[in-house]
N, C-alpha and C positions, 0 to 999 in steps of 0.2 A: 442452240444446242448442237453438238457435233453429230454427224451422220454415222460415225464409227460405232461398231457394235461393242468393241472393247478398247479402252484407252488407258495407257500407263502415263503418269505425269510425275517426272522426277523421282522415280521409285528407287529406294535403296533398301538393301537387306543385309543385315550383319548376323554372323554366328558367333556366339561367345565360345572361347576356347578354354579348356581346363575347367576347374571347379572354382566358381566365385567364392564359395564358402571357405575352401582351403586357402585361397588368396587372401581373404580377409584375416584369417588366422595367422598367416606367415608374414604379411606385409600390408602396407596401406595402398599398394599399387592395385589398380583395377585389373580384372581379368582381361587378357588380350582378346581382340575381336578380329574376325575375318570378314572383310566387306566383299561379299560374293556378287552383289549387284550395286552399281554405283551411279545413281541419278539417271536412270534409264527412262526415256520417253518414246512412245510410239503409239500408233493406233492402227486398227484393222477394220476396213470397211466390210459390210455384210457380203458374204458370198465370195470373198477373196482369200488368198493365202499369203501370210507374211512368214518368211523363213528366217531363222536366226542361225548363223554359222560362226564357227571359230574353233580353236583348239580346245582340247579337254581342259576343264577347270575354269573356263572363261565366264561361267554364270548362266549358261543357256538353260540347264535343267532347273536351276533355282527360279528363273523367270517362269518356266512352265508350271511350277508348283504355286507360284504367286498367282498366276492367271486363273487357276481353278480353286483358289482359296485354301490350299493345303498349308501354305505359309502366309504370314501377315507381313506386309512391308514395314521395315523399321522407320521409314520416312517416305513421304510421297502419297499418291492416291491412285487407285485403280477403279475405273468406272466401267460398268457393264450395262449396255442398253440405256445409257444416260444416268444411271444410279450408282451410288457408291457400293462397290462390291463387298466391303467389310460389313456395311449395314444390312445388306441383302443376303449375306452368306447363310444365315440360319433358315431362310425361307425355302420351303421345298420346291416351289416353282422356279426359283433362281438356280438351285442346285441341279434341277432337272435339265436346265438349258446349257449346262457346262459339263463336259466330260473329257476323258483323257485316254489316250492309247500309250501304253508304256513300252519301254525298250525291249525287255525280255518277256516274250509272250508266255513262257512256261512259268516264270516266277510270279507273274501277275494273275495266274489262274489257280484257283483252289484245287489241288490234286485229288481231294477227297470228294468233290462234287461232280456229278454228271454235267455235261455241257449244257443240257437243257436248264438245269438249275442255275448255272453260272449266268447264262444270258437272261434268265427270268428274274434275277435278283433285283435289278433296278426297277422293273415293272411292278414287282411286289412292294418295294420300298416306297415308290411314289404313288401307289394305288392306281396304276394305269390299266389294270385288267379287271373287268367286272365279274368274271367267272373263270373257273379252271379251264373251261373249253376255250374261251377267248385268249387266255394266257398261253395255252398250248399252240393255238393257231398263230399268235403273234410271234412266238419263238420260232416256229417252223418257217414263217415268212422271213424272219431275220436271217436265219441260217442259209436259206436259199438265196437271199439277196447278196450275201458275201461269197457265194460260190460253193457252199456246202449243201448237204441234203438234210431233209427233216429227220431222217433216221440217225444222223450223226449226233443228235441231241441225247441219245441214250448211252453214248460212249464217254470215256474219261479223257482228260487232256493228254495223258502220257501215250494214248493210242494214236495220236496225230503227229504229223511232221511239223517242223518249225513254221513253215508258211501257213499250214492249216490252223495252227494254234493262234497265229496272228489274225487270221480271219475270224476266229472265235472272239478274240479281243475286240475286233472292230464291230462285230455283231453286238457284243455287250455294250460297247460305247454308244451304239446307235439306238439301243433299245428304249432309252428314255426320250427319244426324239429331240436331241439337243440342237441348238443353233450354232454352238461353238465347240470345236474339238481342238485339244492340244495333243500334238503328235510328237512324243519325246523319243527321237531316234527309233522310229517304228520298224525300220528295215535293217539296222546295223547288225543284228544277230542272225541275219539270213544270208544265204548264198545269192550270187548275182542274178540267176535266172528267177528265183523266187522273189527277190527284191522288185524286179520289173513287174511281176504279176501283182504284187501288193500295191505298188505305186499306181499302176493303171486302174486297179480296183478303187483306190482312194479318189483318184481324179474323177472316175465315173460316178461314184457316190456323191462327191461334192457337187457336180453339175446337176445331178438328178434331185438332190435334197437341198440344194443351195446352202451348203454348210460353209461356215467361216472357220479357217484353219490357222493355228499357230504351229508351224512345222519346225522342229528342232533337229539339226543335223550338223555333222562335221564334214559330210561328203558333198562337195560343191557340184558334182555331176547330178546327184539326186536333187539337190536344191534347184538347179537350173530347170529340171523337168517339172517341178511342182509349184514354183513360186510366181506370184504376181509382183511382190516386193521382197527385198532382201535386206536384212540388217546384219552387218559384220561386227562381231563382238570380240573385245580383247580386254582381259583382266577386269571383267565386270561392267564394262562400258561399251555402248554401241559407238564404234568409231566411224562407220559409214552406213547410210541407209538410203534406199531409193528403189526405183523400179528395177526388176530383175534384169531386163535387157540392158539398162544403163550400167548396172554393177558389173555384168559379165562382159560387155563390150567396151565400156569406158570407165574402168575403176579409177577412183581418185586417190584413195588412201594407200600408202605404201604396203600396209598389211593386207589389204584387199588384193593388191597386185601379186603379192607373194603367195597368197592362198590360191589364186587362179593359176599361177605358174606351176603349182604342184599338181594340177589335174593332168593325168596322162593324155598326151595328144601326139599322134604319129606325125602330124604335119610339123611339129616343132623339133623333130629329130635333127641334131646337128646345130640347132640355133641356141643362142645364149639365153639362159634363164636366171632369174634372181632366186637363189635358194633361201629358205626360211632358216636363218642361222640363230644360234644362241638358245637360251632357255626362257620360258615364261617366268617373270619375276614372281616372288612370293606375294600372294594377296594379303598376307598378314602385315608385310612391310613393303608396300609398293613403292616404286621409284617416284621422286618428285617430278613435277611438270607433266609431260606427256608420258604415259606408262609404257609406250612402245619405243621410246627413244633409245634404250640400251641395245635394241636389235635393229634399229633403223639406219640405213646408209645415208639418209638425208637430214639427220638430226643436227642441230646447231646449239649454241649456248641458250637460246630462248627455249628450245624444246626441253632442256634439262631443268628448267626452273618454273615455267609457266604452263599451266594446263590449257590446252587449246579449246577454243569455242568452235561451234559448228560453222562451216563456210558452205554456202550453196554453190554447187558446180553443176550447171544444167539442171537436171531433175533430181540430183542426189545431194545429201548433206554429208560433209566429211569433217571430222575433228582432227585437223592437222595444220600446223603452222606452215609447213612447206607448201601445202596447197593454197593457203590463204595468201602467202607471200609470192606465189607464182614461181617458186623454186623447183617445183616438180612438173616436168614436162608431161603433156597429155599423151 
């Protein structure tokens, strides 16, 4: 049995587009589908962070929702603590061990509830407080743990800044004492100084509580600060995965290199960089072969017709014909 806390195995998720009922009335053609996640496999060891990066629309948030059971995979399997997540999803003990921090802290908090009730909701749902007194003490401790005060529990979300609202979201996510947290762009709606505070808080809480994180972001600088391992996604598929240091210092896939070239770096002023050109193809009608080939400067005829398998390069895996054939210099 794997030591990983959560495992994805060849997971695919499709969304139906349009109305199947209307399509049946007007023609025999099935409704078109969008393949948001395409045969994705990875695992996360307890106490570590795997980050998924890529441009908007590559499937990162769909994976986040699959990981906590909000979506069900169209194909493949997800295992949590060695058990099938779909079979365990209804069990309260399983749901308690999984939680999520959303991108927009204001949209994810009920504006009509006081902060105390927002943070206490998971405790009530899972029956984790024996009395009103113990419930109040637990909520006070959670607010203090994320850098707020117990008195803040009497206020409403609109009375806080963006960074403070994200701290409330973190307190709510931690209230059920989870083992696994999905962080879906948790700092993208915040300014840079507040981003740093929230990221440092999350690192501190992870070390103290031994949390396992799936961190979703398009910001490579943030990912570098947070990650043990990194998966680079493109058009629903992980094109490269490996330890964070290997991805950032020795990226193999052309798309990984382009993302890293886009990070602002004063030491690179005046030096040549490879821009990310072109547009992401439509996931409704993806290109044949390697999905990145229309934007890749290393693509050849094989890339246009044959989907690449993973090639091991040092500690990383990359899905690229140019890497496999040695056409891409280190």
